[in-house]
Backbone as a chain_set.jsonl record, in Angstrom:
{"seq": "MNNHNCKPATIGKRFLTIFSTILFLNCFVLSAYSQDESVTVATAQDEDQITIEHNLPKFVPLKVELFNLDSADVLRDFEVKITNTGEKPIYSLRYSLRTVDVKISGAPLAFSFEYGRHDLSGGANESEENKVKSTDVPINPNESVTFKLPKNTVRVHNRNIELGMYPKPRIYELVLVDLTYADRTGFTKGGFFKSKKTLT", "coords": {"N": [[14.42, 16.849, -57.332], [13.823, 16.433, -53.82], [12.499, 18.69, -51.815], [11.221, 18.603, -49.43], [8.634, 19.848, -49.511], [6.181, 21.229, -47.751], [3.059, 22.437, -47.221], [2.026, 25.336, -45.296], [-0.537, 25.073, -44.038], [-0.837, 22.323, -43.932], [1.273, 21.625, -42.317], [0.492, 22.822, -39.975], [-1.887, 21.359, -39.352], [-0.795, 18.88, -38.868], [0.871, 19.421, -36.625], [-1.148, 20.106, -34.806], [-2.467, 17.638, -34.524], [-0.451, 15.968, -33.418], [0.052, 17.36, -31.034], [-2.468, 17.065, -29.825], [-2.568, 14.274, -29.471], [-0.482, 13.896, -27.626], [-1.41, 15.319, -25.438], [-3.671, 13.847, -24.817], [-2.503, 11.407, -24.057], [-1.066, 12.18, -21.804], [-3.135, 12.923, -20.08], [-4.323, 10.467, -19.786], [-2.354, 8.981, -18.388], [-2.175, 10.498, -15.935], [-4.698, 10.022, -15.016], [-4.634, 7.208, -14.614], [-2.734, 7.066, -12.485], [-4.132, 8.377, -10.473], [-6.169, 6.69, -9.801], [-5.188, 4.232, -9.273], [-3.612, 1.989, -6.834], [-0.984, 1.492, -6.921], [2.398, 1.945, -7.96], [4.423, 1.948, -10.731], [7.725, 1.845, -11.384], [9.84, 2.273, -13.995], [12.938, 1.394, -15.406], [13.526, 1.24, -17.99], [15.625, 1.527, -20.483], [17.112, 0.074, -22.217], [17.312, -3.311, -23.362], [18.792, -4.543, -21.344], [18.349, -3.391, -18.999], [16.545, -3.156, -15.832], [13.25, -3.413, -14.306], [11.524, -1.959, -11.582], [8.809, -2.522, -9.641], [6.618, -0.852, -7.519], [4.328, -1.483, -5.099], [2.062, -0.128, -3.092], [-0.586, -0.022, -0.908], [-3.02, 2.621, -0.535], [-3.935, 3.094, 2.03], [-1.861, 2.561, 3.806], [0.247, 4.329, 5.961], [2.7, 5.498, 4.732], [5.438, 6.937, 2.913], [7.066, 6.25, -0.053], [10.11, 6.391, -1.743], [12.067, 5.947, -4.581], [15.522, 5.807, -5.648], [18.196, 6.412, -7.962], [17.518, 4.834, -10.16], [18.186, 4.805, -12.743], [20.712, 3.841, -13.025], [23.557, 1.964, -14.332], [23.892, -0.408, -12.995], [21.356, -1.288, -11.344], [20.485, -2.723, -9.071], [22.697, -2.641, -7.392], [23.02, 0.13, -6.852], [20.575, 1.422, -6.343], [18.378, 3.126, -4.03], [16.038, 3.045, -1.364], [13.895, 5.19, 0.065], [12.036, 5.604, 2.91], [9.377, 7.123, 4.427], [7.739, 7.961, 7.376], [4.478, 8.681, 7.428], [2.432, 8.678, 9.191], [0.858, 9.057, 12.428], [1.964, 7.848, 14.548], [4.87, 6.452, 16.149], [6.998, 4.164, 14.435], [8.107, 0.944, 15.196], [8.955, -1.414, 14.054], [9.83, -2.376, 10.817], [9.447, -3.875, 7.809], [10.372, -4.779, 4.562], [10.237, -6.351, 1.352], [12.056, -7.185, -1.5], [11.247, -8.631, -4.363], [11.579, -10.986, -7.014], [9.775, -10.947, -10.066], [9.518, -12.097, -12.586], [11.187, -14.271, -12.483], [11.33, -17.386, -10.907], [11.971, -19.868, -8.419], [11.238, -23.167, -8.02], [8.614, -22.399, -7.893], [8.637, -20.168, -6.236], [9.461, -16.79, -5.679], [12.69, -15.061, -5.919], [13.984, -13.383, -3.161], [14.824, -10.414, -1.402], [15.577, -8.881, 1.636], [14.588, -5.92, 3.416], [14.989, -4.482, 6.475], [13.996, -2.783, 9.431], [14.484, -2.109, 12.849], [14.191, -4.383, 15.646], [13.604, -7.821, 14.991], [12.126, -9.142, 16.738], [10.078, -7.416, 17.489], [8.359, -7.254, 15.359], [5.177, -7.731, 13.772], [4.648, -10.412, 13.301], [6.053, -11.773, 15.265], [6.839, -14.111, 17.902], [5.11, -14.613, 21.098], [6.82, -13.295, 23.831], [9.259, -12.167, 26.251], [11.001, -10.597, 24.915], [9.459, -9.263, 23.045], [8.702, -6.918, 23.937], [8.932, -3.379, 23.868], [12.005, -1.716, 24.263], [14.207, 0.627, 26.072], [16.334, 0.988, 24.397], [15.443, 0.771, 21.897], [14.96, 2.38, 18.931], [12.624, 4.271, 17.387], [10.984, 4.977, 14.215], [9.954, 8.023, 13.927], [6.975, 10.095, 13.492], [7.074, 11.787, 10.337], [9.78, 11.291, 10.037], [12.491, 9.584, 8.26], [13.785, 6.62, 6.807], [16.509, 5.021, 5.067], [17.16, 2.448, 2.748], [19.484, 0.148, 1.354], [20.615, -2.481, -0.832], [22.861, -4.85, 0.509], [26.247, -4.841, -0.606], [27.533, -7.325, -0.843], [25.433, -9.06, -1.047], [24.308, -8.309, -3.581], [26.535, -8.989, -5.142], [26.66, -11.794, -4.823], [24.259, -12.552, -5.912], [24.503, -11.687, -8.591], [26.612, -13.309, -9.297], [25.511, -15.865, -9.124], [23.756, -15.75, -11.188], [25.549, -15.613, -13.352], [26.665, -18.173, -13.148], [24.61, -19.623, -14.081], [22.566, -20.48, -12.437], [20.055, -19.522, -12.244], [17.915, -17.62, -14.387], [18.599, -14.152, -15.456], [16.814, -11.83, -13.62], [14.342, -9.462, -14.699], [12.3, -8.004, -13.815], [11.367, -6.623, -10.758], [9.658, -6.54, -7.617], [8.709, -4.37, -5.064], [7.697, -4.972, -1.951], [5.571, -4.416, 0.902], [6.056, -6.012, 3.909], [5.516, -5.963, 6.75], [4.564, -3.296, 9.079], [5.008, -2.221, 12.341], [3.634, -0.928, 15.384], [4.162, 0.343, 18.785], [2.044, -0.602, 20.243], [1.419, -2.98, 19.278], [-0.157, -2.99, 17.035], [-0.576, -2.449, 13.461], [0.395, -2.466, 10.006], [-0.002, -4.421, 7.011], [0.606, -5.481, 3.698], [-1.914, -6.44, 3.155], [-3.652, -5.021, 4.82], [-4.848, -3.414, 7.822], [-3.719, -4.54, 11.041], [-4.251, -6.04, 14.281], [-2.583, -7.243, 16.826], [-2.864, -9.984, 19.178], [-1.024, -10.079, 21.13], [0.471, -8.18, 23.676], [2.388, -5.272, 24.806], [2.674, -4.545, 27.327]], "CA": [[14.968, 16.972, -55.901], [12.769, 16.563, -52.888], [12.814, 19.766, -50.827], [10.238, 18.466, -48.382], [7.692, 20.889, -49.676], [4.986, 21.06, -46.955], [2.221, 23.68, -47.143], [1.851, 25.774, -43.922], [-1.732, 24.578, -43.507], [-0.597, 20.892, -43.662], [2.091, 21.538, -41.078], [-0.356, 23.173, -38.741], [-2.737, 20.222, -39.004], [0.055, 17.793, -38.268], [1.235, 19.852, -35.306], [-2.299, 20.036, -33.945], [-2.785, 16.247, -34.26], [0.531, 15.495, -32.517], [-0.209, 17.973, -29.757], [-3.686, 16.469, -29.248], [-2.222, 12.97, -28.997], [0.328, 13.984, -26.434], [-2.274, 15.789, -24.385], [-4.543, 12.694, -24.445], [-1.67, 10.409, -23.289], [-0.758, 12.783, -20.502], [-4.305, 12.81, -19.234], [-4.497, 9.045, -19.467], [-1.374, 8.632, -17.358], [-2.616, 11.085, -14.701], [-5.935, 9.32, -14.542], [-4.204, 5.916, -14.07], [-2.064, 7.239, -11.213], [-5.106, 8.868, -9.472], [-7.135, 5.61, -9.513], [-4.429, 2.971, -8.868], [-2.915, 2.076, -5.54], [0.328, 1.032, -7.103], [3.253, 2.784, -8.834], [5.429, 1.146, -11.404], [8.948, 2.618, -11.812], [10.588, 1.547, -15.0], [14.246, 1.934, -15.777], [13.61, 0.737, -19.351], [16.453, 2.251, -21.408], [17.503, -0.877, -23.178], [16.883, -4.66, -22.877], [19.635, -4.96, -20.264], [17.848, -2.648, -17.798], [15.456, -3.835, -15.085], [12.186, -2.578, -13.773], [11.139, -2.16, -10.1], [7.426, -2.126, -9.352], [6.347, -0.641, -6.087], [2.89, -1.599, -4.836], [1.746, 0.246, -1.702], [-1.956, 0.457, -0.787], [-3.101, 3.949, -0.06], [-4.246, 3.133, 3.498], [-0.678, 2.437, 4.623], [0.805, 5.641, 6.172], [4.138, 5.614, 4.352], [5.816, 7.481, 1.588], [8.209, 5.464, -0.476], [10.812, 7.009, -2.846], [13.166, 5.149, -5.082], [16.462, 6.6, -6.248], [19.291, 5.769, -8.751], [17.007, 3.751, -11.009], [18.824, 4.919, -14.159], [22.103, 3.37, -12.939], [23.855, 0.796, -15.107], [23.689, -1.513, -12.048], [20.321, -0.775, -10.485], [20.478, -3.392, -7.705], [23.875, -2.175, -6.607], [23.005, 1.524, -6.559], [19.32, 2.041, -6.033], [18.021, 3.339, -2.675], [14.627, 3.102, -0.991], [13.711, 6.056, 1.217], [10.692, 5.391, 3.402], [8.958, 8.172, 5.369], [6.578, 7.663, 8.236], [3.554, 9.762, 7.265], [1.395, 8.51, 10.155], [0.934, 9.816, 13.643], [2.58, 7.025, 15.604], [6.183, 5.912, 15.871], [7.148, 2.752, 13.905], [9.159, 0.286, 15.858], [9.429, -2.46, 13.204], [9.393, -2.09, 9.476], [9.997, -4.923, 6.992], [10.013, -4.791, 3.164], [10.873, -7.345, 0.617], [12.207, -6.948, -2.955], [11.052, -9.94, -4.906], [11.532, -11.176, -8.463], [8.47, -11.169, -10.699], [9.64, -12.949, -13.797], [12.004, -15.48, -12.253], [10.973, -18.055, -9.684], [12.606, -21.163, -8.272], [10.28, -24.053, -7.416], [7.37, -21.65, -7.77], [8.722, -19.078, -5.285], [10.407, -15.736, -6.207], [13.822, -14.753, -5.196], [13.608, -12.286, -2.296], [15.832, -9.72, -0.632], [14.861, -8.209, 2.691], [14.947, -4.645, 4.045], [14.356, -4.448, 7.763], [14.305, -1.789, 10.42], [14.078, -2.493, 14.167], [14.427, -5.759, 16.044], [12.67, -8.747, 14.389], [11.177, -9.51, 17.926], [9.037, -6.373, 17.579], [7.496, -7.322, 14.201], [3.871, -8.211, 13.971], [4.605, -11.895, 13.332], [6.978, -12.372, 16.27], [6.174, -14.962, 18.993], [5.006, -14.029, 22.403], [7.986, -13.436, 24.688], [9.695, -10.941, 26.951], [11.703, -9.861, 23.927], [8.542, -8.549, 22.206], [8.452, -5.587, 24.58], [9.807, -2.193, 23.483], [13.011, -1.327, 25.275], [14.709, 1.988, 25.926], [17.38, 1.021, 23.403], [14.772, 0.685, 20.528], [14.793, 3.704, 18.339], [11.533, 4.254, 16.397], [10.893, 5.965, 13.074], [8.933, 8.869, 14.415], [6.28, 10.737, 12.417], [7.821, 12.626, 9.456], [11.12, 10.832, 9.906], [12.629, 8.684, 7.242], [14.957, 5.689, 6.8], [16.876, 4.72, 3.695], [17.664, 1.117, 2.606], [20.22, -0.318, 0.172], [21.011, -3.865, -0.758], [24.293, -5.054, 0.809], [27.043, -5.073, -1.805], [27.82, -8.727, -0.973], [24.208, -9.719, -1.56], [24.242, -8.139, -5.006], [27.595, -9.708, -5.784], [26.369, -13.238, -4.864], [23.103, -12.68, -6.878], [25.087, -11.615, -9.959], [27.448, -14.52, -9.538], [24.585, -17.027, -9.335], [23.221, -15.578, -12.628], [26.612, -15.924, -14.231], [26.86, -19.591, -13.127], [23.467, -20.281, -14.662], [21.699, -21.08, -11.388], [18.699, -19.028, -12.658], [18.021, -16.479, -15.392], [18.618, -12.824, -14.916], [15.472, -11.236, -13.47], [14.15, -8.174, -15.344], [11.283, -7.316, -13.1], [11.304, -6.856, -9.383], [8.515, -5.847, -6.938], [9.006, -3.951, -3.677], [6.458, -5.327, -1.201], [5.535, -4.225, 2.297], [5.783, -7.215, 4.675], [4.651, -5.331, 7.822], [5.107, -2.226, 9.911], [4.425, -2.415, 13.652], [3.753, 0.092, 16.373], [4.419, -0.172, 20.092], [0.87, -1.26, 20.91], [1.218, -4.295, 18.541], [-1.006, -2.843, 15.897], [0.21, -2.081, 12.321], [-0.163, -2.672, 8.643], [0.717, -5.339, 6.025], [0.057, -5.205, 2.364], [-3.311, -6.714, 3.091], [-4.51, -4.14, 5.589], [-4.535, -3.152, 9.236], [-3.784, -5.724, 11.933], [-4.115, -5.81, 15.688], [-2.072, -8.481, 17.401], [-3.355, -10.288, 20.436], [0.092, -9.932, 21.961], [0.686, -6.91, 24.152], [3.754, -4.912, 25.225], [2.557, -3.917, 28.659]], "C": [[13.803, 17.159, -54.973], [13.228, 17.579, -51.788], [11.903, 19.742, -49.668], [9.252, 19.624, -48.338], [6.387, 20.507, -48.912], [4.337, 22.42, -46.886], [2.055, 24.054, -45.649], [0.582, 25.175, -43.295], [-1.552, 23.08, -43.167], [0.254, 20.737, -42.435], [1.32, 21.864, -39.858], [-1.31, 22.057, -38.36], [-2.005, 19.109, -38.323], [0.434, 18.173, -36.831], [0.076, 19.68, -34.309], [-2.652, 18.517, -33.554], [-1.79, 15.721, -33.296], [0.306, 16.015, -31.15], [-1.421, 17.388, -29.081], [-3.422, 15.025, -28.723], [-1.428, 12.967, -27.695], [-0.47, 14.407, -25.197], [-3.151, 14.651, -23.847], [-3.714, 11.648, -23.605], [-1.373, 10.901, -21.875], [-1.988, 12.598, -19.556], [-4.625, 11.386, -18.828], [-3.599, 8.575, -18.381], [-1.766, 9.219, -16.012], [-3.735, 10.44, -14.183], [-5.551, 8.009, -13.986], [-3.543, 6.034, -12.698], [-2.977, 7.658, -10.096], [-5.972, 7.745, -8.959], [-6.361, 4.41, -8.947], [-3.807, 3.153, -7.577], [-1.425, 1.716, -5.732], [1.076, 1.985, -8.103], [4.328, 1.863, -9.427], [6.616, 2.065, -11.898], [9.797, 1.811, -12.756], [11.892, 2.236, -15.315], [14.502, 1.676, -17.284], [14.378, 1.698, -20.281], [16.905, 1.301, -22.496], [17.179, -2.238, -22.571], [17.696, -5.159, -21.712], [19.235, -4.379, -18.948], [16.745, -3.47, -17.101], [14.381, -2.812, -14.715], [11.844, -2.946, -12.335], [9.717, -1.653, -10.0], [7.233, -1.996, -7.859], [4.813, -0.538, -5.866], [2.624, -1.26, -3.385], [0.257, 0.741, -1.627], [-1.945, 1.861, -0.129], [-3.342, 4.108, 1.4], [-2.985, 2.975, 4.358], [0.021, 3.799, 4.719], [2.326, 5.744, 5.95], [4.307, 6.289, 3.069], [7.056, 6.852, 1.142], [8.822, 6.115, -1.711], [11.98, 6.119, -3.299], [14.191, 6.025, -5.869], [17.518, 5.796, -7.033], [18.768, 4.657, -9.639], [17.563, 3.815, -12.439], [20.254, 4.505, -14.139], [22.319, 2.176, -13.871], [23.726, -0.486, -14.264], [22.67, -1.146, -11.077], [20.39, -1.421, -9.107], [21.55, -2.928, -6.823], [23.608, -0.749, -6.115], [21.689, 2.092, -6.116], [19.116, 2.087, -4.484], [16.547, 3.451, -2.506], [14.605, 3.984, 0.242], [12.246, 5.985, 1.621], [10.441, 6.396, 4.55], [7.741, 7.767, 6.142], [5.617, 8.912, 8.14], [2.399, 9.644, 8.241], [1.61, 9.384, 11.35], [1.524, 9.115, 14.775], [3.978, 6.6, 15.217], [6.161, 4.463, 15.472], [8.323, 2.166, 14.542], [9.73, -0.875, 14.996], [8.929, -2.222, 11.835], [10.112, -3.15, 8.616], [9.417, -4.847, 5.544], [10.765, -5.912, 2.504], [10.942, -7.012, -0.946], [12.24, -8.3, -3.599], [11.087, -9.92, -6.452], [10.128, -11.51, -8.945], [8.498, -12.245, -11.772], [10.538, -14.146, -13.683], [11.638, -16.099, -10.876], [11.671, -19.38, -9.684], [11.649, -22.049, -7.475], [8.985, -23.316, -7.043], [7.484, -20.428, -6.857], [9.778, -18.063, -5.885], [11.632, -15.612, -5.355], [13.538, -13.465, -4.373], [14.78, -11.799, -1.503], [15.155, -8.879, 0.485], [15.433, -6.859, 3.118], [14.256, -4.592, 5.437], [14.882, -3.352, 8.692], [13.679, -2.183, 11.782], [14.284, -3.954, 14.421], [13.279, -6.61, 15.475], [11.662, -9.123, 15.526], [10.005, -8.554, 17.987], [8.095, -6.466, 16.353], [6.135, -7.958, 14.56], [3.777, -9.691, 14.012], [5.461, -12.546, 14.441], [6.132, -13.135, 17.352], [6.072, -14.201, 20.277], [6.18, -14.275, 23.301], [8.314, -12.095, 25.317], [10.348, -10.003, 25.926], [10.8, -9.028, 23.037], [8.3, -7.126, 22.713], [9.448, -4.541, 24.012], [10.736, -1.894, 24.587], [13.539, 0.069, 25.061], [15.757, 2.125, 24.851], [16.744, 1.012, 22.01], [14.503, 2.045, 20.123], [13.722, 3.65, 17.213], [11.743, 5.227, 15.233], [9.69, 6.854, 13.454], [8.127, 9.477, 13.237], [7.093, 11.813, 11.63], [9.284, 12.289, 9.331], [11.22, 9.773, 8.831], [13.841, 7.719, 7.467], [15.304, 5.383, 5.372], [17.596, 3.302, 3.659], [18.45, 1.012, 1.322], [20.443, -1.725, 0.287], [22.477, -3.953, -0.395], [25.052, -5.426, -0.491], [27.338, -6.619, -1.986], [26.638, -9.529, -1.493], [24.033, -9.526, -3.076], [25.281, -8.947, -5.722], [27.262, -11.213, -5.892], [25.23, -13.422, -5.881], [23.635, -12.647, -8.254], [25.908, -12.902, -10.302], [26.604, -15.777, -9.803], [23.994, -16.982, -10.772], [24.283, -16.034, -13.621], [26.865, -17.477, -14.265], [25.642, -20.384, -13.64], [22.458, -20.882, -13.662], [20.243, -20.664, -11.57], [18.874, -17.81, -13.584], [18.054, -15.137, -14.687], [17.27, -12.211, -14.853], [15.499, -9.877, -14.159], [13.16, -7.327, -14.612], [11.296, -7.645, -11.645], [10.132, -6.086, -8.773], [8.889, -5.616, -5.504], [7.701, -4.083, -2.909], [6.588, -5.05, 0.335], [5.228, -5.565, 2.991], [4.966, -6.839, 5.901], [5.395, -4.209, 8.448], [4.332, -2.378, 11.249], [4.647, -1.317, 14.572], [3.938, -0.5, 17.713], [3.285, -0.933, 20.712], [0.517, -2.526, 20.19], [0.153, -4.2, 17.46], [-0.074, -2.352, 14.72], [-0.419, -2.434, 11.044], [0.698, -3.754, 7.902], [0.091, -4.894, 4.674], [-1.41, -5.449, 2.24], [-4.196, -5.843, 3.935], [-3.986, -3.943, 6.991], [-4.583, -4.395, 10.051], [-3.645, -5.214, 13.366], [-3.783, -7.114, 16.331], [-2.698, -8.696, 18.811], [-2.272, -10.104, 21.536], [0.12, -8.41, 22.475], [2.088, -6.59, 24.627], [3.659, -4.323, 26.583], [3.286, -4.791, 29.72]], "O": [[12.89, 17.933, -55.261], [14.153, 17.354, -51.008], [11.787, 20.74, -48.957], [9.057, 20.279, -47.314], [5.623, 19.635, -49.327], [4.968, 23.419, -46.541], [1.952, 23.154, -44.816], [0.615, 24.798, -42.124], [-2.101, 22.632, -42.16], [0.021, 19.857, -41.606], [1.487, 21.235, -38.812], [-1.532, 21.818, -37.173], [-2.478, 18.486, -37.372], [0.33, 17.348, -35.923], [0.243, 19.208, -33.185], [-3.06, 18.22, -32.432], [-2.21, 15.04, -32.36], [0.351, 15.258, -30.18], [-1.414, 17.224, -27.861], [-3.962, 14.614, -27.696], [-1.664, 12.159, -26.797], [-0.243, 13.93, -24.086], [-3.352, 14.498, -22.643], [-4.187, 11.11, -22.604], [-1.424, 10.149, -20.902], [-1.857, 12.175, -18.407], [-5.111, 11.111, -17.731], [-4.038, 7.824, -17.51], [-1.701, 8.506, -15.01], [-3.817, 10.268, -12.967], [-6.08, 7.65, -12.935], [-3.768, 5.186, -11.835], [-2.711, 7.379, -8.927], [-6.465, 7.801, -7.833], [-6.935, 3.644, -8.172], [-3.479, 4.272, -7.181], [-0.691, 1.651, -4.747], [0.48, 2.684, -8.922], [5.021, 1.125, -8.726], [6.427, 2.939, -12.744], [10.395, 0.803, -12.38], [11.966, 3.455, -15.469], [15.615, 1.891, -17.762], [13.764, 2.621, -20.817], [17.064, 1.734, -23.637], [16.812, -2.321, -21.399], [17.305, -6.161, -21.115], [19.711, -4.807, -17.896], [16.116, -4.343, -17.699], [14.553, -1.596, -14.79], [11.88, -4.114, -11.948], [9.454, -0.476, -10.249], [7.607, -2.857, -7.063], [4.138, 0.357, -6.375], [2.946, -2.065, -2.512], [-0.094, 1.772, -2.202], [-1.071, 2.228, 0.657], [-2.999, 5.14, 1.978], [-3.049, 3.242, 5.558], [0.361, 4.382, 3.689], [3.098, 6.035, 6.863], [3.431, 6.239, 2.205], [8.052, 6.889, 1.865], [8.09, 6.374, -2.666], [12.76, 5.62, -2.488], [13.788, 6.879, -6.658], [17.698, 4.607, -6.771], [19.452, 3.658, -9.863], [17.368, 2.887, -13.224], [20.981, 4.759, -15.099], [21.37, 1.45, -14.17], [23.47, -1.552, -14.822], [23.042, -0.699, -9.992], [20.356, -0.727, -8.091], [21.359, -2.821, -5.611], [23.977, -0.458, -4.977], [21.676, 3.182, -5.544], [19.603, 1.226, -3.75], [15.854, 3.909, -3.414], [15.162, 3.656, 1.289], [11.343, 6.256, 0.829], [11.214, 6.48, 5.504], [6.784, 7.26, 5.556], [5.894, 9.988, 8.669], [1.454, 10.428, 8.149], [2.412, 10.318, 11.33], [1.608, 9.663, 15.874], [4.242, 6.404, 14.03], [5.445, 3.641, 16.043], [9.418, 2.726, 14.495], [10.878, -1.27, 15.198], [7.756, -1.901, 11.646], [11.332, -3.276, 8.73], [8.205, -4.85, 5.329], [11.789, -6.378, 3.004], [9.947, -6.61, -1.548], [13.191, -9.054, -3.392], [10.671, -8.951, -7.086], [9.395, -12.263, -8.303], [7.655, -13.139, -11.848], [10.666, -14.942, -14.613], [11.642, -15.423, -9.847], [11.945, -19.968, -10.73], [11.288, -21.698, -6.351], [8.364, -23.588, -6.016], [6.5, -19.702, -6.712], [10.786, -18.442, -6.48], [11.627, -16.011, -4.19], [12.896, -12.551, -4.89], [15.603, -12.564, -1.002], [14.173, -8.202, 0.18], [16.651, -6.693, 3.168], [13.029, -4.656, 5.509], [16.076, -3.053, 8.712], [12.503, -2.54, 11.853], [14.533, -4.708, 13.48], [12.125, -6.181, 15.474], [10.489, -9.385, 15.257], [8.975, -8.932, 18.544], [7.082, -5.766, 16.346], [6.016, -8.649, 15.572], [2.901, -10.221, 14.696], [5.552, -13.772, 14.507], [4.969, -12.845, 17.634], [6.833, -13.267, 20.532], [6.516, -15.439, 23.517], [7.747, -11.056, 24.979], [10.263, -8.781, 26.046], [11.299, -8.156, 22.325], [7.77, -6.268, 22.007], [10.614, -4.825, 23.735], [10.327, -1.818, 25.746], [13.349, 0.648, 23.992], [16.057, 3.238, 24.419], [17.45, 1.227, 21.025], [13.888, 2.818, 20.856], [13.954, 3.013, 16.186], [12.558, 6.148, 15.285], [8.54, 6.442, 13.303], [8.568, 9.378, 12.092], [7.732, 12.662, 12.252], [9.989, 12.954, 8.572], [10.23, 9.126, 8.492], [14.765, 8.015, 8.225], [14.428, 5.482, 4.513], [18.505, 3.037, 4.446], [18.149, 1.677, 0.331], [20.475, -2.229, 1.409], [23.281, -3.196, -0.94], [24.574, -6.193, -1.327], [27.381, -7.126, -3.106], [26.777, -10.499, -2.238], [23.655, -10.463, -3.778], [25.008, -9.534, -6.769], [27.541, -11.837, -6.915], [25.258, -14.386, -6.646], [23.269, -13.501, -9.062], [25.872, -13.445, -11.406], [26.968, -16.627, -10.615], [23.781, -17.998, -11.433], [23.991, -16.734, -14.591], [27.237, -18.01, -15.311], [25.632, -21.615, -13.64], [21.61, -21.694, -14.032], [19.323, -21.347, -11.119], [19.874, -17.094, -13.527], [17.629, -14.979, -13.543], [16.608, -12.062, -15.88], [16.536, -9.215, -14.204], [13.148, -6.103, -14.742], [11.243, -8.821, -11.285], [9.668, -5.099, -9.344], [9.329, -6.527, -4.803], [6.725, -3.387, -3.19], [7.587, -5.41, 0.957], [4.216, -6.189, 2.672], [3.853, -7.331, 6.081], [6.622, -4.121, 8.399], [3.128, -2.635, 11.245], [5.746, -0.762, 14.596], [3.888, -1.723, 17.846], [3.483, -1.787, 21.576], [-0.542, -3.107, 20.429], [-0.379, -5.218, 17.019], [1.049, -1.906, 14.957], [-1.623, -2.679, 10.972], [1.891, -3.938, 8.145], [-0.808, -4.057, 4.599], [-2.105, -4.845, 1.422], [-5.416, -5.911, 3.786], [-2.838, -4.261, 7.302], [-5.421, -5.257, 9.788], [-3.051, -4.173, 13.646], [-4.622, -8.014, 16.38], [-3.011, -7.741, 19.522], [-2.594, -9.991, 22.719], [-0.196, -7.504, 21.704], [2.899, -7.493, 24.833], [4.581, -3.603, 26.966], [3.306, -4.441, 30.9]]}, "num_chains": 1, "name": "protein.A"}
């Protein structure tokens, strides 16, 4: 009969080996987070779950938090909380949730999150509508906004998958399109920009 006879010294060595391995892995993960400008949030519980990757350069003055990633229906339930960590009010903020592993004609499927009038965004054309109005409410420093995908958007997306219009995506990427201040400066994923257009 096997009674799992392990000598105390052997058990101690095994425990020390396991503990050292765990400590090494933890140090490796912390090192990766301190050096990289991106954060990958995985929901991987089983093959039916999806992963959302969030890539935000360190120079962009935003804090991004993702919630409900362990839901059975991540796209339906997850929320994106974005906090203005800069010193200036944000009048336009645009993000895109894009598929990484599924593309149609070379382009990813994309879902938009937008705050503020599109006329105030960094890519808007020159016009009177580009000017900040008294009705425009900015995201002030230390204030936050929360985004969710519209239920109908998720419903149509899931229906298209069921109809075989495209495979079910497993990996999504949350990408900053642009944030714009009242003086027509702002940030994109690529860096700081200063528009030639003015709001005076």
